[in-house]
C-alpha positions as a printed NumPy array, in Angstrom:
array([[ 84.39 , 122.674,  84.561],
       [ 80.939, 121.418,  83.649],
       [ 80.174, 117.913,  84.973],
       [ 79.27 , 116.547,  81.528],
       [ 82.609, 117.753,  80.135],
       [ 84.459, 116.064,  83.016],
       [ 82.572, 112.821,  82.407],
       [ 83.337, 112.95 ,  78.671],
       [ 87.04 , 113.523,  79.3  ],
       [ 87.171, 110.697,  81.836],
       [ 85.535, 108.265,  79.434],
       [ 87.782, 109.279,  76.526],
       [ 91.056, 108.944,  78.442],
       [ 90.435, 105.375,  79.562],
       [ 91.974, 103.713,  76.488],
       [ 94.926, 106.121,  76.518],
       [ 95.676, 105.548,  80.204],
       [ 95.423, 101.766,  79.755],
       [ 97.777, 101.84 ,  76.762],
       [100.362, 103.955,  78.595],
       [100.168, 101.791,  81.7  ],
       [100.89 , 102.379,  85.369],
       [104.659, 102.384,  84.899],
       [104.768, 105.31 ,  82.469],
       [107.027, 107.9  ,  84.083],
       [105.425, 110.961,  82.508],
       [101.936, 109.806,  83.459],
       [103.039, 109.152,  87.044],
       [104.566, 112.639,  87.157],
       [101.281, 114.135,  85.958],
       [ 99.419, 112.162,  88.599],
       [101.871, 113.331,  91.267],
       [101.401, 116.986,  90.27 ],
       [ 97.682, 117.218,  89.545],
       [ 96.196, 120.622,  90.426],
       [ 93.507, 121.287,  93.02 ],
       [ 90.109, 120.627,  91.495],
       [ 91.336, 117.682,  89.413],
       [ 90.85 , 115.114,  92.183],
       [ 88.14 , 113.191,  90.304],
       [ 90.347, 112.912,  87.221],
       [ 93.336, 111.78 ,  89.302],
       [ 91.136, 109.215,  91.046],
       [ 89.906, 107.951,  87.671],
       [ 93.501, 107.519,  86.46 ],
       [ 94.361, 105.634,  89.646],
       [ 91.294, 103.429,  89.239],
       [ 92.212, 102.639,  85.63 ],
       [ 95.729, 101.683,  86.746],
       [ 94.395,  99.179,  89.267],
       [ 91.197,  97.796,  87.738],
       [ 92.856,  94.834,  85.987],
       [ 95.675,  94.088,  88.385],
       [ 97.487,  94.926,  91.535],
       [ 99.019,  98.305,  92.229],
       [102.786,  98.414,  91.997],
       [104.906,  99.445,  94.961],
       [105.728, 102.671,  93.093],
       [102.047, 103.494,  92.648],
       [101.267, 102.716,  96.298],
       [104.093, 105.01 ,  97.436],
       [102.866, 107.732,  95.092],
       [ 99.299, 107.547,  96.4  ],
       [100.481, 107.559, 100.025],
       [102.495, 110.7  ,  99.325],
       [ 99.567, 112.33 ,  97.537],
       [ 97.21 , 111.622, 100.43 ],
       [ 99.631, 113.189, 102.884],
       [100.622, 116.166, 100.736],
       [ 97.268, 117.097,  99.24 ],
       [ 95.007, 116.057, 102.121],
       [ 92.987, 113.709,  99.904],
       [ 90.071, 111.714, 101.212],
       [ 89.759, 107.973, 101.711],
       [ 88.524, 107.314,  98.163],
       [ 92.167, 107.309,  97.07 ],
       [ 92.909, 104.418,  99.436],
       [ 90.418, 102.001,  97.895],
       [ 92.425, 101.133,  94.733],
       [ 95.651, 100.507,  96.669],
       [ 94.523,  99.231, 100.063],
       [ 95.14 ,  95.566,  99.224],
       [ 98.805,  96.356,  98.561],
       [ 99.401,  98.271, 101.781],
       [101.035,  96.715, 104.82 ],
       [ 98.892,  98.611, 107.316],
       [ 96.452, 101.475, 107.035],
       [ 98.14 , 103.25 , 109.949],
       [101.135, 104.123, 107.786],
       [ 99.136, 106.897, 106.171],
       [ 96.326, 107.428, 108.685],
       [ 97.652, 108.468, 112.085],
       [ 95.434, 107.975, 115.134],
       [ 94.322, 111.607, 115.107],
       [ 93.507, 111.508, 111.403],
       [ 90.804, 113.83 , 110.197],
       [ 90.403, 112.025, 106.88 ],
       [ 86.824, 111.844, 105.708],
       [ 85.428, 108.351, 105.379],
       [ 87.576, 106.591, 107.993],
       [ 85.113, 105.153, 110.503],
       [ 85.766, 105.633, 114.219],
       [ 85.802, 101.879, 114.793],
       [ 89.035, 101.413, 112.812],
       [ 91.881, 101.098, 115.272],
       [ 95.335, 102.333, 114.299],
       [ 97.267, 100.5  , 117.001]])
């Protein structure tokens, strides 16, 4: 999809996502099942969920599962990292995730 179309869609969905909220079951299901190529849209939805408050335990669990299942990069950690107990729960020592610096210890 053209970049300008993606940007337009992302800007137009902001109010809708905020009004539905991070506890909307259908929206969480859509986020859980987003297709390959829709990573930027899924990340935008996640960012909207967390920009005015803390991520719920349900949302944190969902993002952890997404990172493991879909091999997502570290950008998906940023919105939820404050709510996680330890980074090592989703980033094993031999992690090949892009963006995790070598100096981060997982022990």
